PDBQT receptor file of N, H, CA, C and O in Angstrom, charges set to zero:
ATOM      1  N   MET A   1      14.167   3.703 -17.562  1.00  0.00    +0.000 N 
ATOM      2  CA  MET A   1      14.308   3.337 -16.003  1.00  0.00    +0.000 C 
ATOM      3  C   MET A   1      14.106   5.426 -16.351  1.00  0.00    +0.000 C 
ATOM      4  O   MET A   1      13.339   6.205 -15.784  1.00  0.00    +0.000 OA
ATOM      5  N   GLU A   2      15.085   5.699 -17.413  1.00  0.00    +0.000 N 
ATOM      6  H   GLU A   2      15.708   5.067 -17.873  1.00  0.00    +0.000 HD
ATOM      7  CA  GLU A   2      14.799   6.836 -17.592  1.00  0.00    +0.000 C 
ATOM      8  C   GLU A   2      14.399   8.065 -16.392  1.00  0.00    +0.000 C 
ATOM      9  O   GLU A   2      14.848   8.974 -15.694  1.00  0.00    +0.000 OA
ATOM     10  N   LYS A   3      12.624   6.925 -16.956  1.00  0.00    +0.000 N 
ATOM     11  H   LYS A   3      12.260   6.186 -17.523  1.00  0.00    +0.000 HD
ATOM     12  CA  LYS A   3      11.082   7.467 -17.099  1.00  0.00    +0.000 C 
ATOM     13  C   LYS A   3      11.195   7.324 -15.231  1.00  0.00    +0.000 C 
ATOM     14  O   LYS A   3      10.918   8.317 -14.558  1.00  0.00    +0.000 OA
ATOM     15  N   LEU A   4      11.607   6.052 -14.573  1.00  0.00    +0.000 N 
ATOM     16  H   LEU A   4      11.832   5.246 -15.120  1.00  0.00    +0.000 HD
ATOM     17  CA  LEU A   4      11.205   5.546 -13.428  1.00  0.00    +0.000 C 
ATOM     18  C   LEU A   4      12.601   7.079 -12.364  1.00  0.00    +0.000 C 
ATOM     19  O   LEU A   4      12.276   7.776 -11.403  1.00  0.00    +0.000 OA
ATOM     20  N   GLU A   5      13.879   7.059 -13.019  1.00  0.00    +0.000 N 
ATOM     21  H   GLU A   5      14.143   6.492 -13.800  1.00  0.00    +0.000 HD
ATOM     22  CA  GLU A   5      14.951   8.086 -12.002  1.00  0.00    +0.000 C 
ATOM     23  C   GLU A   5      14.073   9.728 -12.490  1.00  0.00    +0.000 C 
ATOM     24  O   GLU A   5      13.951  10.590 -11.619  1.00  0.00    +0.000 OA
ATOM     25  N   ARG A   6      13.766   9.872 -13.296  1.00  0.00    +0.000 N 
ATOM     26  H   ARG A   6      13.865   9.173 -14.004  1.00  0.00    +0.000 HD
ATOM     27  CA  ARG A   6      12.874  11.102 -13.824  1.00  0.00    +0.000 C 
ATOM     28  C   ARG A   6      12.011  11.516 -12.759  1.00  0.00    +0.000 C 
ATOM     29  O   ARG A   6      11.881  12.675 -12.366  1.00  0.00    +0.000 OA
ATOM     30  N   ASP A   7      11.304  10.282 -12.222  1.00  0.00    +0.000 N 
ATOM     31  H   ASP A   7      11.409   9.341 -12.541  1.00  0.00    +0.000 HD
ATOM     32  CA  ASP A   7       9.422  10.925 -11.609  1.00  0.00    +0.000 C 
ATOM     33  C   ASP A   7       9.986  10.665 -10.337  1.00  0.00    +0.000 C 
ATOM     34  O   ASP A   7       9.825  11.598  -9.550  1.00  0.00    +0.000 OA
ATOM     35  N   HIS A   8      10.524   9.806  -9.948  1.00  0.00    +0.000 N 
ATOM     36  H   HIS A   8      10.656   9.049 -10.587  1.00  0.00    +0.000 HD
ATOM     37  CA  HIS A   8      10.988   9.241  -8.610  1.00  0.00    +0.000 C 
ATOM     38  C   HIS A   8      12.320   9.082  -8.497  1.00  0.00    +0.000 C 
ATOM     39  O   HIS A   8      12.793   8.041  -8.953  1.00  0.00    +0.000 OA
ATOM     40  N   PRO A   9      13.294  10.157  -7.814  1.00  0.00    +0.000 N 
ATOM     41  CA  PRO A   9      14.168   9.355  -7.470  1.00  0.00    +0.000 C 
ATOM     42  C   PRO A   9      14.766   8.844  -6.600  1.00  0.00    +0.000 C 
ATOM     43  O   PRO A   9      15.709   8.088  -6.832  1.00  0.00    +0.000 OA
ATOM     44  N   GLN A  10      14.426   9.089  -5.599  1.00  0.00    +0.000 N 
ATOM     45  H   GLN A  10      13.660   9.703  -5.411  1.00  0.00    +0.000 HD
ATOM     46  CA  GLN A  10      14.464   8.124  -4.819  1.00  0.00    +0.000 C 
ATOM     47  C   GLN A  10      13.885   6.686  -4.653  1.00  0.00    +0.000 C 
ATOM     48  O   GLN A  10      13.680   5.975  -3.669  1.00  0.00    +0.000 OA
ATOM     49  N   LEU A  11      13.747   6.572  -5.652  1.00  0.00    +0.000 N 
ATOM     50  H   LEU A  11      13.913   7.149  -6.451  1.00  0.00    +0.000 HD
ATOM     51  CA  LEU A  11      13.365   4.799  -5.642  1.00  0.00    +0.000 C 
ATOM     52  C   LEU A  11      14.941   3.762  -5.857  1.00  0.00    +0.000 C 
ATOM     53  O   LEU A  11      15.600   2.886  -5.297  1.00  0.00    +0.000 OA
ATOM     54  N   VAL A  12      14.912   4.490  -6.890  1.00  0.00    +0.000 N 
ATOM     55  H   VAL A  12      14.376   5.202  -7.345  1.00  0.00    +0.000 HD
ATOM     56  CA  VAL A  12      16.000   4.005  -7.911  1.00  0.00    +0.000 C 
ATOM     57  C   VAL A  12      17.146   3.259  -8.215  1.00  0.00    +0.000 C 
ATOM     58  O   VAL A  12      17.418   2.377  -9.029  1.00  0.00    +0.000 OA
ATOM     59  N   GLU A  13      18.350   4.476  -6.428  1.00  0.00    +0.000 N 
ATOM     60  H   GLU A  13      18.129   5.193  -5.767  1.00  0.00    +0.000 HD
ATOM     61  CA  GLU A  13      18.940   3.684  -6.091  1.00  0.00    +0.000 C 
ATOM     62  C   GLU A  13      19.123   2.436  -4.861  1.00  0.00    +0.000 C 
ATOM     63  O   GLU A  13      20.092   1.682  -4.779  1.00  0.00    +0.000 OA
ATOM     64  N   PRO A  14      17.777   2.450  -3.840  1.00  0.00    +0.000 N 
ATOM     65  CA  PRO A  14      17.359   1.184  -3.475  1.00  0.00    +0.000 C 
ATOM     66  C   PRO A  14      17.335  -0.166  -4.044  1.00  0.00    +0.000 C 
ATOM     67  O   PRO A  14      17.852  -1.193  -3.605  1.00  0.00    +0.000 OA
ATOM     68  N   LEU A  15      16.006   0.199  -6.069  1.00  0.00    +0.000 N 
ATOM     69  H   LEU A  15      15.586   1.033  -6.425  1.00  0.00    +0.000 HD
ATOM     70  CA  LEU A  15      16.235  -0.575  -6.540  1.00  0.00    +0.000 C 
ATOM     71  C   LEU A  15      17.364  -1.137  -7.319  1.00  0.00    +0.000 C 
ATOM     72  O   LEU A  15      17.335  -2.342  -7.570  1.00  0.00    +0.000 OA
ATOM     73  N   MET A  16      18.016  -0.660  -7.592  1.00  0.00    +0.000 N 
ATOM     74  H   MET A  16      18.040   0.319  -7.388  1.00  0.00    +0.000 HD
ATOM     75  CA  MET A  16      19.315  -0.816  -8.417  1.00  0.00    +0.000 C 
ATOM     76  C   MET A  16      19.994  -1.634  -7.574  1.00  0.00    +0.000 C 
ATOM     77  O   MET A  16      20.648  -2.423  -8.255  1.00  0.00    +0.000 OA
ATOM     78  N   LEU A  17      20.191  -1.868  -6.092  1.00  0.00    +0.000 N 
ATOM     79  H   LEU A  17      19.660  -1.227  -5.538  1.00  0.00    +0.000 HD
ATOM     80  CA  LEU A  17      20.715  -2.065  -5.318  1.00  0.00    +0.000 C 
ATOM     81  C   LEU A  17      20.597  -3.625  -5.266  1.00  0.00    +0.000 C 
ATOM     82  O   LEU A  17      21.611  -4.309  -5.406  1.00  0.00    +0.000 OA
ATOM     83  N   ARG A  18      19.353  -4.201  -5.065  1.00  0.00    +0.000 N 
ATOM     84  H   ARG A  18      18.530  -3.645  -4.952  1.00  0.00    +0.000 HD
ATOM     85  CA  ARG A  18      18.873  -5.332  -4.402  1.00  0.00    +0.000 C 
ATOM     86  C   ARG A  18      18.831  -5.817  -6.145  1.00  0.00    +0.000 C 
ATOM     87  O   ARG A  18      19.231  -6.901  -6.571  1.00  0.00    +0.000 OA
ATOM     88  N   ASP A  19      18.340  -4.889  -6.827  1.00  0.00    +0.000 N 
ATOM     89  H   ASP A  19      18.016  -4.009  -6.481  1.00  0.00    +0.000 HD
ATOM     90  CA  ASP A  19      17.733  -5.634  -8.158  1.00  0.00    +0.000 C 
ATOM     91  C   ASP A  19      19.130  -5.950  -8.891  1.00  0.00    +0.000 C 
ATOM     92  O   ASP A  19      19.521  -7.095  -8.662  1.00  0.00    +0.000 OA
ATOM     93  N   VAL A  20      19.751  -5.381  -9.509  1.00  0.00    +0.000 N 
ATOM     94  H   VAL A  20      19.434  -4.451  -9.695  1.00  0.00    +0.000 HD
ATOM     95  CA  VAL A  20      20.254  -5.245  -9.684  1.00  0.00    +0.000 C 
ATOM     96  C   VAL A  20      22.148  -6.622  -8.916  1.00  0.00    +0.000 C 
ATOM     97  O   VAL A  20      22.772  -7.672  -9.069  1.00  0.00    +0.000 OA
ATOM     98  N   TYR A  21      22.011  -5.209  -8.077  1.00  0.00    +0.000 N 
ATOM     99  H   TYR A  21      21.504  -4.356  -7.952  1.00  0.00    +0.000 HD
ATOM    100  CA  TYR A  21      23.943  -5.621  -7.506  1.00  0.00    +0.000 C 
ATOM    101  C   TYR A  21      22.956  -6.871  -6.066  1.00  0.00    +0.000 C 
ATOM    102  O   TYR A  21      23.763  -7.405  -5.306  1.00  0.00    +0.000 OA
ATOM    103  N   GLY A  22      21.807  -7.148  -5.857  1.00  0.00    +0.000 N 
ATOM    104  H   GLY A  22      21.152  -6.714  -6.475  1.00  0.00    +0.000 HD
ATOM    105  CA  GLY A  22      21.518  -8.253  -5.082  1.00  0.00    +0.000 C 
ATOM    106  C   GLY A  22      21.807  -8.165  -3.729  1.00  0.00    +0.000 C 
ATOM    107  O   GLY A  22      21.651  -9.158  -3.018  1.00  0.00    +0.000 OA
ATOM    108  N   LEU A  23      22.268  -6.953  -3.202  1.00  0.00    +0.000 N 
ATOM    109  H   LEU A  23      22.394  -6.146  -3.779  1.00  0.00    +0.000 HD
ATOM    110  CA  LEU A  23      22.912  -6.704  -2.336  1.00  0.00    +0.000 C 
ATOM    111  C   LEU A  23      21.665  -6.749  -1.413  1.00  0.00    +0.000 C 
ATOM    112  O   LEU A  23      20.658  -6.233  -1.898  1.00  0.00    +0.000 OA
ATOM    113  N   PRO A  24      21.544  -7.314  -0.076  1.00  0.00    +0.000 N 
ATOM    114  CA  PRO A  24      20.731  -7.654   1.265  1.00  0.00    +0.000 C 
ATOM    115  C   PRO A  24      19.813  -6.253   1.767  1.00  0.00    +0.000 C 
ATOM    116  O   PRO A  24      20.506  -5.236   1.779  1.00  0.00    +0.000 OA
ATOM    117  N   TYR A  25      18.110  -6.012   2.254  1.00  0.00    +0.000 N 
ATOM    118  H   TYR A  25      17.546  -6.838   2.245  1.00  0.00    +0.000 HD
ATOM    119  CA  TYR A  25      17.951  -4.566   2.502  1.00  0.00    +0.000 C 
ATOM    120  C   TYR A  25      18.517  -4.733   3.678  1.00  0.00    +0.000 C 
ATOM    121  O   TYR A  25      17.716  -5.602   4.023  1.00  0.00    +0.000 OA
ATOM    122  N   ASP A  26      19.209  -4.641   4.579  1.00  0.00    +0.000 N 
ATOM    123  H   ASP A  26      19.859  -3.935   4.299  1.00  0.00    +0.000 HD
ATOM    124  CA  ASP A  26      19.670  -4.165   5.416  1.00  0.00    +0.000 C 
ATOM    125  C   ASP A  26      21.053  -3.497   5.392  1.00  0.00    +0.000 C 
ATOM    126  O   ASP A  26      21.483  -2.643   6.167  1.00  0.00    +0.000 OA
ATOM    127  N   GLU A  27      21.929  -4.320   3.865  1.00  0.00    +0.000 N 
ATOM    128  H   GLU A  27      21.580  -5.013   3.234  1.00  0.00    +0.000 HD
ATOM    129  CA  GLU A  27      23.031  -3.452   3.480  1.00  0.00    +0.000 C 
ATOM    130  C   GLU A  27      22.688  -2.323   2.983  1.00  0.00    +0.000 C 
ATOM    131  O   GLU A  27      23.246  -1.269   3.288  1.00  0.00    +0.000 OA
ATOM    132  N   ILE A  28      21.685  -2.424   2.124  1.00  0.00    +0.000 N 
ATOM    133  H   ILE A  28      21.232  -3.280   1.877  1.00  0.00    +0.000 HD
ATOM    134  CA  ILE A  28      20.760  -1.124   1.216  1.00  0.00    +0.000 C 
ATOM    135  C   ILE A  28      20.555   0.063   2.567  1.00  0.00    +0.000 C 
ATOM    136  O   ILE A  28      21.308   1.003   2.818  1.00  0.00    +0.000 OA
ATOM    137  N   ALA A  29      19.405  -0.300   3.237  1.00  0.00    +0.000 N 
ATOM    138  H   ALA A  29      18.793  -1.064   3.033  1.00  0.00    +0.000 HD
ATOM    139  CA  ALA A  29      19.767   0.427   4.867  1.00  0.00    +0.000 C 
ATOM    140  C   ALA A  29      20.693   1.688   4.938  1.00  0.00    +0.000 C 
ATOM    141  O   ALA A  29      20.430   2.829   4.559  1.00  0.00    +0.000 OA
ATOM    142  N   SER A  30      22.164   1.075   5.679  1.00  0.00    +0.000 N 
ATOM    143  H   SER A  30      22.377   0.148   5.988  1.00  0.00    +0.000 HD
ATOM    144  CA  SER A  30      22.700   0.967   5.530  1.00  0.00    +0.000 C 
ATOM    145  C   SER A  30      23.248   2.083   4.553  1.00  0.00    +0.000 C 
ATOM    146  O   SER A  30      23.238   3.203   5.062  1.00  0.00    +0.000 OA
ATOM    147  N   LEU A  31      23.729   2.015   3.243  1.00  0.00    +0.000 N 
ATOM    148  H   LEU A  31      23.738   1.105   2.829  1.00  0.00    +0.000 HD
ATOM    149  CA  LEU A  31      24.167   2.768   2.631  1.00  0.00    +0.000 C 
ATOM    150  C   LEU A  31      24.010   4.022   2.059  1.00  0.00    +0.000 C 
ATOM    151  O   LEU A  31      24.814   4.952   2.124  1.00  0.00    +0.000 OA
ATOM    152  N   VAL A  32      22.470   3.997   1.251  1.00  0.00    +0.000 N 
ATOM    153  H   VAL A  32      21.817   3.242   1.198  1.00  0.00    +0.000 HD
ATOM    154  CA  VAL A  32      21.382   4.668   2.166  1.00  0.00    +0.000 C 
ATOM    155  C   VAL A  32      21.194   5.711   2.992  1.00  0.00    +0.000 C 
ATOM    156  O   VAL A  32      20.337   6.570   2.782  1.00  0.00    +0.000 OA
ATOM    157  N   GLY A  33      21.942   5.710   3.941  1.00  0.00    +0.000 N 
ATOM    158  H   GLY A  33      22.638   5.012   4.111  1.00  0.00    +0.000 HD
ATOM    159  CA  GLY A  33      21.149   6.291   5.061  1.00  0.00    +0.000 C 
ATOM    160  C   GLY A  33      19.645   5.977   5.615  1.00  0.00    +0.000 C 
ATOM    161  O   GLY A  33      19.606   6.504   6.727  1.00  0.00    +0.000 OA
ATOM    162  N   ALA A  34      18.208   5.263   5.299  1.00  0.00    +0.000 N 
ATOM    163  H   ALA A  34      18.240   4.835   4.396  1.00  0.00    +0.000 HD
ATOM    164  CA  ALA A  34      17.579   5.060   5.586  1.00  0.00    +0.000 C 
ATOM    165  C   ALA A  34      17.281   3.999   6.318  1.00  0.00    +0.000 C 
ATOM    166  O   ALA A  34      17.773   2.873   6.242  1.00  0.00    +0.000 OA
ATOM    167  N   PRO A  35      16.313   4.466   7.158  1.00  0.00    +0.000 N 
ATOM    168  CA  PRO A  35      15.276   2.827   8.327  1.00  0.00    +0.000 C 
ATOM    169  C   PRO A  35      14.695   1.679   6.622  1.00  0.00    +0.000 C 
ATOM    170  O   PRO A  35      14.348   1.861   5.455  1.00  0.00    +0.000 OA
ATOM    171  N   LEU A  36      14.952   0.470   7.666  1.00  0.00    +0.000 N 
ATOM    172  H   LEU A  36      15.234   0.322   8.614  1.00  0.00    +0.000 HD
ATOM    173  CA  LEU A  36      14.645  -0.594   6.754  1.00  0.00    +0.000 C 
ATOM    174  C   LEU A  36      13.367  -0.859   5.954  1.00  0.00    +0.000 C 
ATOM    175  O   LEU A  36      13.008  -1.695   5.124  1.00  0.00    +0.000 OA
ATOM    176  N   GLY A  37      12.825   0.227   6.566  1.00  0.00    +0.000 N 
ATOM    177  H   GLY A  37      13.116   0.906   7.240  1.00  0.00    +0.000 HD
ATOM    178  CA  GLY A  37      10.920   0.124   6.730  1.00  0.00    +0.000 C 
ATOM    179  C   GLY A  37      10.683   0.886   5.424  1.00  0.00    +0.000 C 
ATOM    180  O   GLY A  37       9.722   0.847   4.656  1.00  0.00    +0.000 OA
ATOM    181  N   THR A  38      11.619   1.465   5.389  1.00  0.00    +0.000 N 
ATOM    182  H   THR A  38      12.400   1.496   6.013  1.00  0.00    +0.000 HD
ATOM    183  CA  THR A  38      11.815   2.821   3.956  1.00  0.00    +0.000 C 
ATOM    184  C   THR A  38      12.280   2.415   2.966  1.00  0.00    +0.000 C 
ATOM    185  O   THR A  38      12.055   2.950   1.881  1.00  0.00    +0.000 OA
ATOM    186  N   ILE A  39      13.268   1.056   3.158  1.00  0.00    +0.000 N 
ATOM    187  H   ILE A  39      13.452   0.621   4.039  1.00  0.00    +0.000 HD
ATOM    188  CA  ILE A  39      13.593   0.583   1.969  1.00  0.00    +0.000 C 
ATOM    189  C   ILE A  39      12.989  -0.225   1.433  1.00  0.00    +0.000 C 
ATOM    190  O   ILE A  39      12.884  -0.123   0.211  1.00  0.00    +0.000 OA
ATOM    191  N   LYS A  40      12.429  -1.213   2.039  1.00  0.00    +0.000 N 
ATOM    192  H   LYS A  40      12.514  -1.296   3.032  1.00  0.00    +0.000 HD
ATOM    193  CA  LYS A  40      11.966  -2.230   1.674  1.00  0.00    +0.000 C 
ATOM    194  C   LYS A  40      10.420  -1.762   0.967  1.00  0.00    +0.000 C 
ATOM    195  O   LYS A  40       9.871  -2.376   0.052  1.00  0.00    +0.000 OA
ATOM    196  N   ALA A  41       9.886  -0.513   1.649  1.00  0.00    +0.000 N 
ATOM    197  H   ALA A  41      10.332  -0.015   2.393  1.00  0.00    +0.000 HD
ATOM    198  CA  ALA A  41       8.777   0.144   0.991  1.00  0.00    +0.000 C 
ATOM    199  C   ALA A  41       9.135   0.601  -0.152  1.00  0.00    +0.000 C 
ATOM    200  O   ALA A  41       8.385   0.380  -1.103  1.00  0.00    +0.000 OA
ATOM    201  N   GLN A  42      10.537   1.456  -0.393  1.00  0.00    +0.000 N 
ATOM    202  H   GLN A  42      11.147   1.635   0.379  1.00  0.00    +0.000 HD
ATOM    203  CA  GLN A  42      10.767   2.231  -1.765  1.00  0.00    +0.000 C 
ATOM    204  C   GLN A  42      11.058   1.150  -2.775  1.00  0.00    +0.000 C 
ATOM    205  O   GLN A  42      10.901   1.525  -3.937  1.00  0.00    +0.000 OA
ATOM    206  N   ILE A  43      11.624  -0.682  -2.543  1.00  0.00    +0.000 N 
ATOM    207  H   ILE A  43      11.751  -0.987  -1.599  1.00  0.00    +0.000 HD
ATOM    208  CA  ILE A  43      12.236  -1.160  -3.792  1.00  0.00    +0.000 C 
ATOM    209  C   ILE A  43       9.933  -1.308  -4.142  1.00  0.00    +0.000 C 
ATOM    210  O   ILE A  43       9.255  -0.864  -5.069  1.00  0.00    +0.000 OA
ATOM    211  N   HIS A  44       9.636  -1.902  -3.216  1.00  0.00    +0.000 N 
ATOM    212  H   HIS A  44      10.186  -2.263  -2.463  1.00  0.00    +0.000 HD
ATOM    213  CA  HIS A  44       8.824  -2.408  -3.582  1.00  0.00    +0.000 C 
ATOM    214  C   HIS A  44       7.709  -1.484  -4.652  1.00  0.00    +0.000 C 
ATOM    215  O   HIS A  44       7.068  -1.976  -5.580  1.00  0.00    +0.000 OA
ATOM    216  N   HIS A  45       7.699  -0.205  -4.273  1.00  0.00    +0.000 N 
ATOM    217  H   HIS A  45       8.219   0.196  -3.519  1.00  0.00    +0.000 HD
ATOM    218  CA  HIS A  45       7.282   1.006  -5.046  1.00  0.00    +0.000 C 
ATOM    219  C   HIS A  45       7.828   0.777  -6.364  1.00  0.00    +0.000 C 
ATOM    220  O   HIS A  45       7.209   0.619  -7.417  1.00  0.00    +0.000 OA
ATOM    221  N   GLY A  46       9.078   0.780  -6.159  1.00  0.00    +0.000 N 
ATOM    222  H   GLY A  46       9.581   0.908  -5.304  1.00  0.00    +0.000 HD
ATOM    223  CA  GLY A  46       9.620   1.089  -7.143  1.00  0.00    +0.000 C 
ATOM    224  C   GLY A  46       9.889   0.220  -8.544  1.00  0.00    +0.000 C 
ATOM    225  O   GLY A  46      10.314   0.540  -9.654  1.00  0.00    +0.000 OA
ATOM    226  N   ARG A  47       9.267  -1.494  -7.736  1.00  0.00    +0.000 N 
ATOM    227  H   ARG A  47       8.921  -1.754  -6.834  1.00  0.00    +0.000 HD
ATOM    228  CA  ARG A  47       9.163  -2.207  -8.699  1.00  0.00    +0.000 C 
ATOM    229  C   ARG A  47       8.011  -2.541  -9.162  1.00  0.00    +0.000 C 
ATOM    230  O   ARG A  47       7.971  -3.261 -10.160  1.00  0.00    +0.000 OA
ATOM    231  N   ARG A  48       6.666  -2.035  -8.464  1.00  0.00    +0.000 N 
ATOM    232  H   ARG A  48       6.698  -1.450  -7.654  1.00  0.00    +0.000 HD
ATOM    233  CA  ARG A  48       5.888  -1.379  -8.721  1.00  0.00    +0.000 C 
ATOM    234  C   ARG A  48       5.896  -0.469 -10.294  1.00  0.00    +0.000 C 
ATOM    235  O   ARG A  48       5.292  -0.669 -11.348  1.00  0.00    +0.000 OA
ATOM    236  N   LEU A  49       6.372   0.044 -10.087  1.00  0.00    +0.000 N 
ATOM    237  H   LEU A  49       6.863   0.207  -9.231  1.00  0.00    +0.000 HD
ATOM    238  CA  LEU A  49       6.438   1.225 -11.270  1.00  0.00    +0.000 C 
ATOM    239  C   LEU A  49       6.846   0.715 -12.509  1.00  0.00    +0.000 C 
ATOM    240  O   LEU A  49       6.097   0.781 -13.484  1.00  0.00    +0.000 OA
ATOM    241  N   ALA A  50       8.189   0.112 -12.579  1.00  0.00    +0.000 N 
ATOM    242  H   ALA A  50       8.797   0.059 -11.787  1.00  0.00    +0.000 HD
ATOM    243  CA  ALA A  50       9.396  -0.019 -13.273  1.00  0.00    +0.000 C 
ATOM    244  C   ALA A  50       8.600  -1.346 -14.246  1.00  0.00    +0.000 C 
ATOM    245  O   ALA A  50       8.562  -1.441 -15.473  1.00  0.00    +0.000 OA
ATOM    246  N   ARG A  51       7.935  -2.403 -13.060  1.00  0.00    +0.000 N 
ATOM    247  H   ARG A  51       7.967  -2.326 -12.063  1.00  0.00    +0.000 HD
ATOM    248  CA  ARG A  51       7.337  -3.285 -14.095  1.00  0.00    +0.000 C 
ATOM    249  C   ARG A  51       6.077  -2.875 -15.597  1.00  0.00    +0.000 C 
ATOM    250  O   ARG A  51       5.894  -3.862 -16.309  1.00  0.00    +0.000 OA
ATOM    251  N   PRO A  52       5.466  -1.872 -15.946  1.00  0.00    +0.000 N 
ATOM    252  CA  PRO A  52       5.147  -1.569 -16.870  1.00  0.00    +0.000 C 
ATOM    253  C   PRO A  52       6.030  -0.887 -17.800  1.00  0.00    +0.000 C 
ATOM    254  O   PRO A  52       5.790  -1.087 -18.991  1.00  0.00    +0.000 OA
ATOM    255  N   LEU A  53       7.208   0.038 -17.445  1.00  0.00    +0.000 N 
ATOM    256  H   LEU A  53       7.403   0.200 -16.478  1.00  0.00    +0.000 HD
ATOM    257  CA  LEU A  53       7.744   0.325 -18.305  1.00  0.00    +0.000 C 
ATOM    258  C   LEU A  53       8.842  -0.701 -19.060  1.00  0.00    +0.000 C 
ATOM    259  O   LEU A  53       9.463  -0.575 -20.116  1.00  0.00    +0.000 OA
ATOM    260  N   LEU A  54       8.809  -1.700 -18.122  1.00  0.00    +0.000 N 
ATOM    261  H   LEU A  54       8.305  -1.803 -17.264  1.00  0.00    +0.000 HD
ATOM    262  CA  LEU A  54      10.030  -2.846 -19.166  1.00  0.00    +0.000 C 
ATOM    263  C   LEU A  54       9.143  -3.768 -19.805  1.00  0.00    +0.000 C 
ATOM    264  O   LEU A  54       9.572  -4.780 -20.358  1.00  0.00    +0.000 OA
ATOM    265  N   ARG A  55       7.195  -3.295 -19.730  1.00  0.00    +0.000 N 
ATOM    266  H   ARG A  55       6.847  -2.473 -19.280  1.00  0.00    +0.000 HD
ATOM    267  CA  ARG A  55       7.366  -4.246 -20.732  1.00  0.00    +0.000 C 
ATOM    268  C   ARG A  55       7.176  -3.808 -21.477  1.00  0.00    +0.000 C 
ATOM    269  O   ARG A  55       6.621  -4.388 -22.411  1.00  0.00    +0.000 OA
ATOM    270  N   GLY A  56       7.634  -2.072 -21.551  1.00  0.00    +0.000 N 
ATOM    271  H   GLY A  56       8.085  -1.602 -20.793  1.00  0.00    +0.000 HD
ATOM    272  CA  GLY A  56       6.729  -1.380 -22.659  1.00  0.00    +0.000 C 
ATOM    273  C   GLY A  56       5.426  -0.803 -22.982  1.00  0.00    +0.000 C 
ATOM    274  O   GLY A  56       5.349  -0.440 -24.156  1.00  0.00    +0.000 OA
ATOM    275  N   GLU A  57       4.491  -0.635 -22.349  1.00  0.00    +0.000 N 
ATOM    276  H   GLU A  57       4.554  -0.929 -21.395  1.00  0.00    +0.000 HD
ATOM    277  CA  GLU A  57       3.849   0.400 -21.334  1.00  0.00    +0.000 C 
ATOM    278  C   GLU A  57       3.948   1.038 -20.690  1.00  0.00    +0.000 C 
ATOM    279  O   GLU A  57       4.527   0.900 -19.612  1.00  0.00    +0.000 OA
ATOM    280  N   ASP A  58       3.219   2.344 -21.262  1.00  0.00    +0.000 N 
ATOM    281  H   ASP A  58       2.749   2.456 -22.137  1.00  0.00    +0.000 HD
ATOM    282  CA  ASP A  58       3.276   3.890 -20.746  1.00  0.00    +0.000 C 
ATOM    283  C   ASP A  58       2.319   3.745 -20.068  1.00  0.00    +0.000 C 
ATOM    284  O   ASP A  58       1.889   4.684 -19.399  1.00  0.00    +0.000 OA
TER     285      ASP A  58
């Protein structure tokens, strides 16, 4: 996650709020102050980037 945070810091907070804390998308959008569509896209992109890192594939 450090690599993701270093390279794409804007993706980390929405991803953590959704996948770690289980917050709904609309609540994340409100907390972060971004449109719902942006939050959904950031989470999708964050998951796509995190997946190989979690598998140990750099």
